[in-house]
C-alpha positions in Angstrom: 0.1 0.0 -0.1 1.2 3.6 -0.9 2.0 6.5 1.1 -1.4 8.2 -0.1 -3.1 5.4 2.0 -1.5 6.5 5.3 -3.1 9.0 7.5 -0.6 12.2 8.0 -0.4 11.6 11.5 0.1 7.9 11.7 3.9 7.9 12.2 4.0 11.0 14.5 1.5 9.3 16.9 3.2 5.9 16.8 6.6 7.6 17.2 4.8 9.4 20.3 5.0 5.8 22.0 8.5 5.6 21.6 9.5 9.5 22.7 10.1 9.1 26.1 12.2 5.7 26.8 13.3 4.7 30.2 17.3 5.3 30.3 19.6 1.8 30.9 21.4 2.4 34.0 24.0 -0.1 35.5 25.0 -0.2 39.0 26.4 1.4 41.1 25.5 5.0 39.4 23.9 7.9 40.6 21.4 10.0 38.9 20.4 13.9 39.4 17.1 15.1 38.3 15.8 18.5 38.0 12.2 20.0 36.7 11.6 23.3 36.2 8.1 25.3 35.6 7.0 28.6 34.9 5.0 30.2 38.0 2.0 31.3 35.8 0.2 30.0 32.7 3.0 27.4 32.2 1.0 25.7 29.6 1.4 28.5 27.3 4.8 29.2 27.9 7.4 30.0 25.2 8.9 26.6 24.6 11.8 28.2 22.6 13.1 29.6 25.9 13.2 26.0 27.2 15.2 24.8 24.3 17.6 27.6 24.4 18.1 27.0 28.2 18.8 23.3 27.1 21.3 24.3 24.6 23.2 26.4 27.2 23.6 23.3 29.1 24.9 21.4 26.2 27.1 23.9 25.0 28.8 24.0 28.6 29.5 20.3 28.0 30.4 20.1 24.3 27.1 18.2 23.4 25.0 18.1 20.4 22.8 21.0 19.7 19.2 19.9 20.5 16.4 20.6 17.7 13.9 23.2 18.5 11.1 21.6 17.1 11.6 18.2 19.7 10.3 17.8 23.1 12.7 15.3 24.0 16.8 15.2 23.9 19.1 12.4 24.8 22.8 12.5 24.9 25.9 12.0 26.4 27.6 15.0 27.9 31.2 13.7 29.1 30.5 11.0 31.9 26.6 11.9 32.0 24.1 10.6 30.2 21.4 13.6 29.8 17.9 13.0 29.1 15.5 15.9 28.7 11.7 15.9 28.3 9.1 18.6 27.9 5.8 18.4 29.2 2.5 20.4 29.2 3.6 22.5 32.3 7.2 21.7 32.9 10.6 20.5 31.6 12.9 17.7 33.4 16.4 17.0 33.1 17.9 14.0 34.4 21.6 13.2 34.2 23.1 9.5 34.9 26.5 8.8 36.0 28.2 5.8 36.6 29.9 5.3 39.9 28.9 6.6 43.6 30.3 9.8 44.9 32.5 9.5 47.9 29.9 10.6 50.4 26.2 9.3 50.0 24.2 11.7 48.0 26.9 14.0 47.8 25.7 17.3 45.9 28.7 17.1 43.7 26.5 14.1 41.7 24.5 16.8 40.5 27.3 19.2 39.3 26.2 18.6 35.6 23.6 21.3 36.7 25.3 24.6 37.8 23.7 26.5 40.1 24.2 29.5 37.8 22.8 27.9 35.2 19.6 26.9 37.3 19.2 30.3 38.3 18.7 31.4 34.7 16.1 29.0 34.1 13.1 30.2 32.5 10.9 28.8 35.3 11.2 27.9 39.0 12.9 24.4 40.3 9.9 22.5 41.3 11.8 18.7 41.7 15.1 17.8 42.5 16.1 14.2 43.0 19.1 12.2 43.9 18.9 8.7 43.3 21.7 6.6 44.6 21.9 3.3 42.6 23.9 0.6 44.2 23.9 -3.6 44.3 22.1 -5.0 47.2 24.2 -6.6 49.8 24.1 -10.4 50.2 22.4 -9.5 53.9 19.5 -7.1 53.1 19.9 -5.6 57.0 23.4 -4.2 56.1 21.4 -2.0 53.6 18.8 -1.0 56.4 21.8 0.3 58.7 22.9 2.3 55.9 19.6 3.7 55.2 19.1 4.5 58.6 22.6 6.6 58.4 21.4 8.6 55.5 17.6 9.3 55.8 15.4 10.6 58.5 13.9 7.5 60.4 10.6 9.1 61.4 9.5 9.1 57.9 11.5 6.4 56.1 9.9 4.1 53.7 11.8 1.2 52.7 10.1 -1.6 50.6 10.9 -4.5 47.9 9.7 -3.6 44.3 9.1 -5.8 41.4 8.9 -9.2 43.0 11.8 -8.2 45.5 14.2 -7.4 42.3 15.5 -4.1 44.1 15.1 -2.4 47.4 14.0 1.2 47.2 14.2 3.5 50.4 13.2 7.5 50.9 12.4 9.8 53.5 10.9 12.3 51.5 12.4 14.9 52.8 14.4 17.9 51.1 18.0 17.9 52.2 20.3 20.9 53.1 21.1 21.1 49.1 17.5 20.9 48.1 17.2 17.4 46.6 15.0 14.5 47.6 16.8 11.5 48.2 16.1 8.0 47.0 18.2 4.9 47.7 18.2 1.9 45.0 19.8 -1.2 45.7 19.2 -3.6 43.1 20.2 -7.4 43.1 22.9 -8.6 40.8 20.8 -10.3 38.2 18.8 -7.3 37.3 19.1 -5.7 34.0 20.0 -2.3 32.9 16.7 -1.9 31.5 14.7 -2.7 34.7 17.1 -0.5 36.8 16.6 2.4 34.3 12.5 1.6 34.5 12.5 1.7 38.5 14.7 5.1 38.6 12.1 6.7 35.9 9.2 5.8 37.9 10.7 7.1 41.2 11.7 10.5 39.9 8.2 10.7 38.0 6.7 9.9 41.3 8.2 12.9 43.1 7.7 15.1 40.0 4.0 14.5 39.6 3.7 14.6 43.6 5.2 18.1 43.4 2.9 19.4 40.6 -0.3 17.7 42.1 0.8 19.5 45.6 0.4 22.9 43.7 -3.3 22.8 43.9 -2.9 22.6 47.8 -2.1 25.9 48.1 -4.8 27.4 45.7 -7.5 24.9 47.8 -6.6 26.8 50.9 -6.7 30.0 49.1 -10.0 29.2 47.5 -11.3 28.0 50.9 -10.7 31.0 52.6 -12.5 33.2 49.8 -15.4 30.8 50.2 -15.5 31.4 53.9 -16.0 35.2 53.0 -18.8 34.4 50.6 -21.0 31.6 52.1 -22.3 33.8 55.0 -23.3 36.5 52.1 -24.9 33.8 50.3 -26.9 32.5 53.1 -28.0 35.9 54.1 -29.3 36.3 50.7 -31.2 33.0 50.8 -32.8 34.1 54.3 -33.8 37.4 52.6 -35.7 35.8 50.0 -38.5 35.3 52.7 -38.5 38.8 53.6 -41.2 40.8 52.0 -40.1 44.0 53.1 -37.2 43.9 51.1 -37.3 44.3 47.5 -36.5 41.0 45.1 -34.6 43.1 42.5 -32.3 44.3 45.5 -31.8 40.6 46.6 -31.5 39.5 42.9 -28.6 42.3 42.5 -26.5 41.2 45.6 -27.1 37.5 44.6 -25.2 38.4 40.9 -22.5 40.1 43.0 -21.6 36.6 44.7 -22.5 34.7 41.8 -20.2 36.4 39.7 -17.2 36.2 42.5 -18.0 32.3 42.4 -17.7 32.2 38.5 -14.5 33.8 38.9 -13.0 31.5 41.0 -14.3 28.5 39.1 -12.5 30.2 36.2 -9.0 30.6 38.1 -9.1 27.1 39.8 -10.5 25.0 37.3 -7.3 24.5 35.4 -5.0 23.9 38.5 -7.5 21.5 40.1 -7.9 19.5 36.9 -4.1 19.2 36.4 -4.2 18.4 40.0 -6.4 15.3 39.9 -4.3 14.2 36.6 -0.9 14.4 38.6 -2.6 12.6 41.4 -3.4 9.7 39.2 -0.2 9.5 37.7 1.7 9.5 41.2 -0.8 6.4 42.3 0.0 4.8 39.0 3.8 5.1 39.5 3.5 3.7 43.0 1.2 1.1 41.7 3.8 0.1 39.0 6.6 -0.5 41.7 4.5 -3.8 42.7 6.1 -3.0 46.3 6.2 -5.4 49.1 7.1 -5.0 52.7 10.6 -5.0 53.9 11.6 -5.6 57.4 8.1 -4.2 58.4 9.0 -0.7 57.4 6.9 1.8 56.2 5.4 1.1 52.4 5.1 3.6 49.8 1.3 3.2 49.7 1.3 4.0 53.3 3.3 6.9 53.3 0.9 8.5 50.6 -2.0 7.3 52.2 -0.9 9.0 55.3 0.7 12.0 53.9 -0.4 12.8 50.4 -3.7 11.5 49.9 -5.0 13.8 52.9 -3.6 16.9 50.8 -5.3 15.7 47.7 -8.8 15.3 49.3 -8.3 18.9 50.7 -8.0 19.9 47.1 -11.2 17.6 46.1 -13.1 19.2 49.2 -12.5 22.6 47.7 -13.2 21.9 44.5 -16.4 20.2 45.5 -17.6 23.3 47.9 -17.1 25.7 45.0 -19.1 23.7 42.8 -21.9 23.3 45.6 -22.0 26.8 46.1 -22.4 27.7 42.4 -25.3 25.3 42.4 -26.7 26.9 45.4 -26.7 30.4 43.9 -27.8 28.9 40.6 -30.8 27.6 42.5 -31.5 30.7 44.4 -31.2 32.5 41.3 -34.0 30.9 39.9 -36.5 31.1 42.8 -35.4 35.0 43.0 -36.4 35.1 39.3 -39.5 33.2 40.0 -40.4 35.8 42.9 -39.6 38.6 40.6 -41.8 37.4 38.0 -44.6 36.9 40.3 -44.3 40.3 41.7 -44.1 42.0 38.2 -47.2 39.6 37.3 -49.1 41.2 40.2 -47.7 44.6 39.2 -49.1 44.2 35.6 -52.4 43.2 37.2 -52.8 45.8 39.2 -51.8 48.2 36.2 -54.3 46.5 34.1 -57.1 46.7 36.7 -56.2 50.7 36.6 -56.3 50.9 33.0 -59.8 49.1 32.8 -60.8 51.6 35.3 -59.8 54.6 33.1 -60.9 52.8 30.0 -64.2 52.6 32.0 -64.1 56.2 32.9 -63.2 57.5 29.2 -66.1 55.4 28.0 -68.6 56.8 30.5 -67.1 60.5 29.8 -67.5 59.5 25.9 -71.3 58.6 26.7 -71.2 61.9 28.4 -69.9 64.1 25.8 -71.8 62.2 22.8 -74.9 63.1 25.1 -74.0 66.5 24.8 -73.0 66.6 21.6 -76.1 65.2 20.6 -77.8 68.4 22.6 -75.4 70.6 21.0 -75.6 69.5 17.6 -79.5 69.4 17.9 -79.5 73.1 19.2 -77.5 74.3 16.4 -79.5 72.0 13.7 -82.9 73.4 15.0 -81.7 77.0 15.0 -80.7 76.6 11.1 -83.8 75.0 10.3 -85.8 77.6 12.1 -84.4 80.2 9.8 -84.9 77.9 6.8 -88.8 77.4 7.9 -89.6 81.1 8.7 -91.0 81.8 5.3 -93.2 78.4 5.8 -94.2 79.3 8.6 -95.6 82.9 7.6 -97.2 81.1 4.4 -98.9 78.8 6.6 -100.0 81.2 9.1 -98.4 79.1 12.0 -96.8 80.5 14.9 -93.1 80.2 14.7 -92.7 78.7 18.5 -94.9 75.8 17.7 -93.3 75.0 14.4 -89.6 75.0 16.5 -91.6 72.9 19.3 -92.6 70.6 16.6 -89.2 70.4 15.3 -86.9 69.8 17.8 -87.7 66.1 18.9 -87.4 65.0 15.4 -84.0 66.9 15.0 -82.8 65.4 18.2 -83.6 61.8 17.1 -82.0 62.2 13.7 -79.1 63.6 15.4 -79.0 60.6 17.9 -79.3 58.0 15.4 -76.9 59.7 13.1 -73.9 59.6 16.2 -75.0 56.0 16.8 -74.6 54.9 13.1 -71.3 56.7 13.2 -69.8 54.8 16.2 -71.1 51.4 14.8 -69.1 52.0 11.8 -66.2 52.8 13.6 -66.2 49.8 15.8 -66.8 47.5 12.7 -63.9 49.1 11.2 -61.8 48.3 14.1 -62.9 45.0 14.2 -62.3 44.2 10.6 -58.8 45.9 10.4 -57.1 45.3 13.9 -54.0 47.2 14.4 -50.8 44.7 14.2 
């Protein structure tokens, strides 16, 4: 089948599956890892700045230049194997070096990332990890004794991973040099690919944990704001039953609260959504390690359940509370609009009654005017006819006053009948040609 039958994105999408391979690491070795994120609107950042920052590092060590259009980079820089990845909100650098430093978790293992270079990064450092990889002693208790000297005992988590292929430990604390430390003891028969996958999952666990925790600060700020808005919303709901307070006034106050709630929803929706996604990745990475208990020590799942998941529940609680208040404000708004509509209907009913009364008064006034008009027209008609009939009265030898008296009722009836016909014709015209 020719190229014309292929979807234009097929190869790109397949290559994406292989874009972020795990490193291949042989024990002993040291892995230094850092992640940078811009403080605001990181998803829409200028990614060329990230590539320029990477190139500055490769230029320092004489490495090949990165492709500005790529989202991953891997090269050998001296003794270090560097792996760079660009993610939605952050970029990561992982440098793997054969052998172990003289002192456990010595910061010199991360010398490939100079402090000056880190200060010039487009974003701020959100994660920094040192992973020390060594072979597992024949007696695992010796490794436990070393861990007690290296890491804080009160928060130490140590577990077997991947069916006891390796021992992983960490205290999940940041040391004086700003690094989170993981110790990895692999059995001698564990391959480079498997060790690399374990290391990759560990640094991803810490990175996504740090990224998900960004939602906690926003959740706390949101909770404080909701604490201020909730009494106002409750007062508005209570004011709905107060007949003395106009519904339009209450509705205006509700609109102010609703607009503030909607603004908070817009400001927090991305971060809370990202937090939920990052939390799922963290728990997936823990699950992928397939941990089992080591010498009765705390497991990663136990540490996460006690120290990490409560923070995620706080974020979820703030998100649910905001959604609940928005729904409550919406229901209150609907009720207020119903009350406003009822009050306006009552006002319209009163207005219609007043208009009916005015129309009735106008009709009465019209009838009165019509009666007066009949009299007035009859008066002038009789006067005109009397002048016209003077000669006839003289010829017939009839007294003028008798002639006017006999003529007056006839004129009044004629005028009244004429007015009635005119009014009837007008009403008929209105029915036949209603106004649009």
